[in-house]
N, C-alpha and C positions, 0 to 999 in steps of 0.2 A: 292363345289358341292358334293364331297365325304363325307363331314360331314353330309349333308342332308341325303344321302343314308344310312350311318351308323346309324344316328339317327332314320330314319324310320324303319330300320331293327330291331334296339333295341326296339323301341316301339311296333312293331308287335310281337316280341318275348315275351315281357312283357305281352302283351294282351293274347297270347296263354297260358302263365303260369297261368294267372288269370283265364282263362276259365277252365283250368284243375283243378284248386283249387275248383272252384264252382261245377264242375262235380263230384269231390270227395265228396262234401257235399251232392249232390243228391244221390250218391251211399250209403252214410251213412244213409240218410233218408230212403232209400229202405230197408237197413238191419234192421233198427230200426222197420220199419213197419212189416217186416217178423217176427222179434222176438215178436212183439205185437200180430201178428196173431197166432203164436204158443202158446203163453201164454194166451191171452184173446180172440182170435178169431175175432178180429176187425181190422186186418191189412190193408185190402183194403180200409176200410172207413177212417182209420187214414191217409194213404198216399193221399187219395183224398182230405181230409180236408186240409192237409198241402199244396198240390199242388194248391189248389184253394185260399189259403190265400195269402195276399199281400207278406209276406216274401217268401213263396214258389214260387210265380210267379216271384219275383225278382231274386231268386237263379236260377230258371230254365232259365230265360232270360240271366243271366250272364254266365251260363254254355253253352249258345248257343242253347238252346232248346226252341222252341216256346210253351209257356204255354197255349195251347188250350185244349178243352175238349177231343179231340182224344188222346192227350198225357196223360191226366189224366186217361182215360180208359186203356191205355197201361200200365201205372204204376200200376193201380189196378190189372190188369191181371197178371203182373209180380209178384206182392206180393202174389196173390192168388196161384200161382204155388209153392211158398215156397222154391225156390232155392236161396240160398245166392248169393250176387253179386260176391263174390270172386270165387265161384264155377261156376257160370254162365259164367264168363268171362275167365275161364281157358281153356287151349287148349284141355284137356281131355274131358271136357263137350262139346265143339264144335265138336270134332271128334265123340263123342257118338251120338249127335243129327244128324249129317250128316249121320252116319251109319243107324240110325233109320229111317230117311227119305228115304234112298235108299231101305231099307227092305220093308217099307210101299209102295213105288212106284212099287217094283217088285211083290208085292202080289196082 
């Protein structure tokens, strides 16, 4: 019985690692699209094309993200803002956005 529990826990952990790996691929695709947007001005179109492609849908699904049109629009909006994923996910950026929201709410 304990072997089954250990095996299930191991399989779950492996699945979580795989999901994180595919999430890193999504973040890399976003960074590439942001770089394309700065260089060529077509970043949102590039990420939308990738997300709608079979490979993009497969990667999004494996990352635990439902590859629907709402997600594609969110990815396009993120790329349009031009903030790299490493910066957007940093603590300083989160604190800055929270402070900005508080200042806008107070005004």
